[in-house]
Structures are given as structure tokens and as C-alpha cells.
C-alpha positions in Angstrom: 121.9 86.2 124.7 119.0 88.4 123.5 118.0 85.8 120.9 118.1 83.1 123.6 115.8 85.1 125.9 113.4 85.8 123.1 113.3 82.1 122.2 112.5 81.3 125.8 109.6 83.7 125.7 108.5 82.3 122.4 108.4 78.8 123.8 106.4 79.9 126.7 103.9 81.6 124.5 103.7 78.6 122.2 103.1 76.3 125.1 99.9 78.3 126.0 98.6 78.4 122.4 99.3 74.7 121.9 96.7 73.8 124.5 94.0 74.6 122.0 93.0 71.4 120.1 92.8 73.2 116.8 96.5 74.0 116.8 98.8 71.6 114.9 102.1 73.5 114.5 103.6 76.7 115.8 106.8 78.2 114.5 108.5 81.5 115.2 109.8 83.6 112.3 111.4 86.9 111.3 113.9 88.5 113.7 113.8 85.8 116.4 114.2 83.0 113.9 117.1 84.7 112.0 118.9 85.6 115.2 118.7 89.4 114.7 116.9 90.4 117.9 117.2 93.9 119.2 116.5 93.5 122.8 113.4 95.3 124.0 112.5 96.5 120.5 112.0 93.4 118.4 108.7 91.6 118.4 108.1 87.9 118.4 106.1 86.9 115.3 104.5 83.5 114.8 103.0 81.3 112.2 100.3 78.9 113.5 98.9 76.0 111.5 95.4 74.9 112.5 93.1 72.0 111.6 90.9 72.5 108.6 87.9 71.6 110.8 88.5 74.5 113.2 85.2 76.3 114.0 84.7 80.0 114.5 84.1 79.4 118.2 87.4 77.6 118.5 89.2 80.4 116.7 87.6 82.9 119.0 89.0 81.1 121.9 92.5 80.9 120.4 92.3 84.6 119.6 91.4 85.4 123.2 94.4 83.5 124.4 96.7 85.2 121.9 95.5 88.7 122.9 95.7 87.9 126.6 99.4 86.9 126.2 100.2 90.5 125.3 100.0 91.5 128.9 102.7 89.2 130.3 104.6 89.4 126.9 104.4 92.9 125.5 107.0 91.9 122.9 104.4 89.6 121.3 104.0 90.7 117.7 101.7 89.2 115.1 100.7 85.7 114.0 99.6 84.4 110.7 97.2 81.5 111.1 97.3 79.0 108.2 95.0 76.2 107.3 95.2 73.5 104.6 94.3 75.8 101.8 97.1 78.2 102.7 99.6 75.3 102.9 98.7 74.4 99.3 98.6 78.0 97.9 100.4 80.6 100.0 104.0 79.5 99.4 103.3 79.8 95.6 101.7 83.2 96.1 104.6 84.5 98.2 107.7 82.4 97.5 109.9 85.4 98.6 108.8 85.2 102.2 108.5 81.4 101.9 112.2 81.2 101.0 113.1 83.1 104.2 110.8 81.3 106.5 111.9 78.0 105.1 115.5 78.7 106.0 115.0 80.6 109.3 111.6 79.4 110.8 112.0 77.5 114.1 109.3 75.0 115.0 108.2 75.3 118.6 105.3 72.8 118.6 104.0 70.1 116.4 105.3 68.6 113.1 107.4 70.7 110.8 105.7 72.5 107.9 107.0 71.6 104.5 107.8 74.9 102.8 108.7 74.3 99.1 111.9 75.9 97.8 110.4 77.8 94.9 111.9 80.3 92.4 111.0 83.9 93.2 109.6 85.7 90.2 110.4 89.3 89.5 106.8 90.5 90.2 106.7 88.6 93.5 109.9 90.2 94.7 108.6 93.6 93.5 105.5 93.1 95.6 107.6 92.4 98.7 109.6 95.6 98.1 106.6 97.9 97.8 104.6 96.1 100.4 106.5 97.9 103.2 105.2 101.3 102.0 101.7 100.3 102.8 101.3 101.0 106.5 104.7 100.0 107.9 106.9 102.8 106.7 104.3 105.6 107.2 103.8 104.4 110.8 107.5 104.3 111.5 107.9 107.8 110.1 104.9 109.2 112.0 106.2 107.8 115.3 109.8 108.7 114.6 111.0 105.1 115.0 114.3 105.5 113.1 115.4 101.9 113.8 112.4 100.6 111.9 112.9 103.0 109.0 116.5 101.8 108.6 115.3 98.2 108.9 112.5 98.7 106.4 114.9 100.4 103.9 117.1 97.3 104.1 114.0 95.0 103.6 113.0 97.0 100.5 116.5 96.9 99.1 116.7 93.1 99.7 113.5 92.6 97.6 114.7 95.1 95.0 118.0 93.2 94.7 116.1 90.0 94.2 113.7 91.5 91.6 116.6 93.2 89.7 118.9 90.2 89.7 121.5 91.7 92.0 120.8 88.9 94.4 120.0 85.3 93.3 117.5 85.0 96.2 116.5 87.0 99.2 119.0 87.4 102.0 117.7 85.7 105.2 119.4 88.1 107.5 119.2 91.9 107.2 122.8 92.2 108.1 123.8 90.2 105.1 121.5 92.3 102.9 123.1 95.5 104.3 126.6 94.1 103.6 125.6 93.4 100.0 124.0 96.8 99.6 127.0 98.6 101.0 129.0 97.2 98.1 126.8 98.8 95.5 127.3 102.1 93.8 125.3 104.9 95.3 124.9 103.2 98.7 123.3 105.8 101.0 125.7 105.2 103.9 125.3 108.7 105.5 121.5 108.7 105.1 121.1 105.3 106.8 123.2 106.6 109.7 121.2 109.7 110.0 118.8 110.4 112.9 116.6 112.4 110.6 113.4 110.4 109.9 112.9 112.5 106.8 116.2 111.4 105.3 115.5 107.8 106.2 112.1 108.0 104.5 113.8 109.4 101.5 116.1 106.3 101.4 113.0 104.0 101.3 111.4 106.1 98.5 114.7 106.1 96.6 114.8 102.3 96.6 111.3 102.4 95.2 112.5 104.8 92.5 115.3 102.4 91.6 112.8 99.5 91.3 110.5 101.6 89.1 113.3 102.5 86.7 114.1 98.8 86.4 110.5 97.5 85.9 108.3 100.3 84.6 108.3 103.1 82.0 109.1 106.6 83.2 106.3 109.0 84.3 105.8 112.7 83.6 107.1 114.8 86.5 104.8 115.9 89.3 105.1 119.6 90.0 103.6 119.8 93.5 102.5 117.5 96.3 99.0 115.9 95.9 96.9 115.0 98.9 93.6 113.3 98.7 91.4 111.5 101.1 89.6 108.4 100.1 88.2 105.1 101.1 91.0 103.0 99.8 90.1 99.5 98.6 90.4 96.6 99.3 90.0 97.4 103.0 88.0 100.5 102.3 89.6 102.3 105.3 89.7 106.1 105.3 93.1 106.9 103.9 95.1 110.1 103.2 97.3 109.5 100.2 100.2 111.9 100.1 102.2 111.9 96.9 105.3 114.2 96.7 107.3 115.0 93.5 110.6 113.4 94.7 111.9 111.2 97.5 113.6 114.2 99.2 110.8 116.7 98.6 109.2 118.7 101.4 106.3 116.9 103.0 102.9 118.5 103.5 101.4 118.5 107.1 99.1 115.6 106.2 102.1 113.3 106.0 102.0 113.0 109.8 98.4 111.8 110.0 97.8 108.2 111.4 96.1 107.1 108.1 98.6 108.7 105.7 100.2 106.7 102.9 103.5 108.4 101.7 104.5 107.9 98.1 106.3 109.4 95.1 104.7 109.0 91.7 107.0 106.1 91.0 106.2 104.4 94.3 102.5 105.0 93.6 102.9 103.4 90.1 104.6 100.3 91.7 102.0 100.2 94.4 99.1 100.0 91.9 100.7 97.5 89.6 102.3 95.1 92.2 100.5 95.6 95.5 97.1 97.1 95.2 95.5 97.5 91.8 92.2 98.4 93.5 93.7 101.8 94.3 93.4 102.6 90.6 89.6 102.8 91.2 90.0 106.0 93.3 93.0 107.6 91.6 92.4 111.3 91.0 92.9 112.8 87.5 95.9 115.0 88.8 97.9 111.7 89.2 96.4 109.9 86.2 97.9 112.7 84.1 101.4 111.6 85.1 101.1 108.6 82.8 100.2 105.9 85.3 98.3 103.3 83.3 95.5 101.1 84.5 96.8 98.0 86.2 97.3 94.8 84.2 95.2 91.7 84.5 98.2 90.1 86.2 98.1 92.8 88.8 94.5 91.9 89.7 95.3 88.2 89.8 98.2 88.8 92.2 95.8 90.9 94.4 93.1 88.2 94.4 95.6 85.6 95.4 97.0 87.8 98.1 93.8 89.3 99.6 91.9 86.1 99.0 94.3 84.0 101.0 92.6 81.9 103.6 94.8 83.3 106.5 93.5 86.8 105.7 90.2 85.7 107.2 92.0 85.1 110.5 93.8 88.4 110.7 91.4 89.9 113.3 93.0 89.6 116.8 96.2 88.1 115.3 97.3 90.9 112.9 94.5 93.4 112.8 92.7 95.0 115.8 89.3 94.9 114.1 87.7 92.6 111.5 86.8 95.4 109.1 89.9 95.1 106.9 89.5 91.3 106.7 85.9 91.6 105.4 86.8 94.3 102.9 89.7 92.4 101.5 87.9 89.1 101.0 84.7 90.6 99.4 86.7 92.8 97.1 88.8 89.8 96.1 85.7 87.8 95.3 84.3 90.6 93.2 87.6 90.8 91.2 88.0 87.0 90.9 84.4 86.8 89.4 85.4 89.4 86.7 88.6 87.5 86.0 86.8 84.2 85.7 84.5 85.8 83.1 87.5 86.9 81.1 87.4 90.5 82.0 89.2 93.0 84.2 87.4 94.2 87.4 85.8 97.6 86.9 85.5 100.1 89.8 83.0 99.3 92.5 81.8 100.8 95.8 81.5 99.2 99.2 77.7 98.9 99.0 77.9 97.1 95.7 80.1 94.4 97.3 77.3 93.3 99.6 79.3 93.1 102.8 77.6 95.7 104.9 75.8 93.0 107.0 79.2 91.3 107.8 80.8 94.4 109.3 81.5 94.4 113.1 84.2 95.8 115.3 84.0 92.9 117.7 86.6 90.2 117.1 84.7 87.6 119.2 81.5 88.3 117.4 83.3 88.1 114.0 84.7 84.6 114.7 81.3 83.4 116.0 79.0 84.9 113.4 81.0 86.2 110.3 84.1 84.0 109.9 82.4 80.8 108.8 80.7 82.5 105.9 83.8 84.5 105.0 85.9 81.4 104.9 83.4 80.0 102.4 83.9 83.1 100.3 87.6 82.3 100.2 86.8 78.9 98.7 84.7 80.7 96.0 87.7 83.0 95.2 90.0 80.1 94.6 87.4 78.2 92.5 87.1 81.3 90.3 90.8 81.6 90.0 90.9 78.0 88.9 88.2 78.8 86.4 90.2 81.7 85.0 93.3 79.6 84.9 95.0 81.8 87.4 95.2 79.7 90.5 99.0 79.2 90.2 
């Protein structure tokens, strides 16, 4: 019944968005599409395919409609807005999520999108496992949303199982992933049932530890928690990185800050190699001494493909509240792709050196009118440089 009600709401939302001429296809994904709705708690997440010719003004209008729908539909979540470049490249960049969306996405408007059934490489599954530690898990911990912490622990294990070969492909439903996990030695049954947000966070960090043991060499032990404040690339947002010695270690007070990133040394190592190699540019010596190496060339290629994806330029209003992150991601990816095309590995850089200061604005409407067209052209540059370096696929 809950899923049926959510689908009715999703169809009503899609009907409004479909009035915009630039919209070609709308499909609903994640919990609603897989039939795992938790009434009143789940969000409705969309994917929207637009015409390649869509102007910044048209996107501004679409964004305004999307944001206005949050008032009558507070369960409206996020939307990823794809164009033709994304349809050619994104499924190859993230076949893990493509495998799930291809099996569970429900088209609500327009022609169906062909999502290729691609093999999921180990590094791609690892990215998906660690991805949740960047924003999602710290937020759930800070707000005490235990349901989300449990859900995200299962999402992490699902990706870990795919990376390690315990599962041949990602489970589409979290309930199926949980059932498979419960049959594994060391399954943290009591911790997942706990109402302690600290124990649930420890489960997430423990999954990262298992993945690290499978993929990467061991590190020297960390003796005490390390806290450092930095502008973390590629978004260059003010971030407090909190690294604790073990998954169950006591957390410092900074762990509750809105901009905190909560990690163990092993999770940090995974984060740098598989999610955000740019973080290596700001790593303090106290953590470098643990034996965390500089990220590989492959790590920077993955990051350029991810942050240089075309739909990242359309995150403001649909996924992000302001355009600052979108501008930072794309300019950082272009800088890195230029170094890769020249046969090198990107050296550390500062925001002023990226040359994006004139593109920064907090206004979503102004962003789409004045900044988006140029930023979308930068994305084309990124992919040209990836082709030049032989790293487009």
C-alpha cells in the first residue's frame, strides 16, 4: 500500500515536470522503484532525461518547478538530470548503480532509457561502498537517524559483497542484501538492531575495514583521533575531517559538526583511492605517516569521470542547495584531466589557481542563466581530454 501511494505521488510530480518541453523521459528509482518504501520516511528520487539543446533558462524554469513541488510533496527527494553525454558515458562510469536502476527503475513519462547491462568492476563497487561515508553517513549520525544508518550499512555491505566476490552482482533490494549478509560469519546482528547511533556508525566503519583488508595493504596504527579543518577538494567546502583509530573508538566532539567527515584510517585510505583522490592534496603529515600512499593514476581517472559527468552541472536545485559544489567539482576535474592528458598525475592546486572565482554564485537561478552554459562546455573539455589520455572508458 505504501509503495502504491508513493507511486501515485511520483506520477503527480512527473506530470508537472513533463510540461517542460526540454524533458524527454522521467523515471523513479531507489526505494520507490524497488518496492521498499518506509511510509513517511522514504523520499522519492527521480532521474530526468533532457534534450541536448536545453538552455540554461529552460533548466532554470525546470529547477523552479522541481523546488516548488517540495511544498505539496515534502517526500520529494533528489533528481539526477541526464543529457545525451551522460547516456553515453555515465552507465560505464557507474555500472553498479546502472545495474540496479536498469532492473528497478520505473518510467513515468516518455520513452524508456536503455541502460546497458555491464559488468561491475571491483574498483567501481568499491567506490559505491565508500561513497556513502561522504556526507550521507555523517549526516545520519549527526541527526540521530538510526533507520538511515542501518540502511546505509546494508548499502555499504552490498557494494562490499560485489567488490569482494561474495555476490555476483549488486542486490536490487536491501532486504535481499540483508538476508545474504546475515548468512555471513561475523554478521553484526545485535549492532544493527541497536538504537545506539554510535554502534550503527561502527558497523558502517567496520564494513569499510573489511573492504580495506580485501583491497589495500595494511596501515600503521593510529594512536589517537586526528581532527583537521580544511577546504576539501573538489567542492572546496569547509570540512572537518575526523579520523579515529578504530571503528568503535570514542569520537571527539567535532564528530557532531554539520560539516564533519567521520573516518578510520582504513576508511580514509579507501576514500582517497576510490572516491576522492583530491583529498590527498590536503592530507596532514600525521595521517600520511600511517602509510597512506598517494593515489594512483586510475584514482584520478575515476574522479574525473565522476565529477566531470555532465549531470553534475545540473545538481544545483535538484541535488545541491547552492551551485558552489558543482562549480568546484567541474573546474577541479578539468584541471586534473588536463594533467592526465599530458601523461602526468595532477599536482595539488588551490581554488584561485583553478580560475573559477568568477563563476561562483549562491543563486540557483543566476547559475543556470549565467554560469551553466560555460560550465557545460567545460564538461565537454574534460571528456575530450580523457579521450586524449585514452581514459574515456
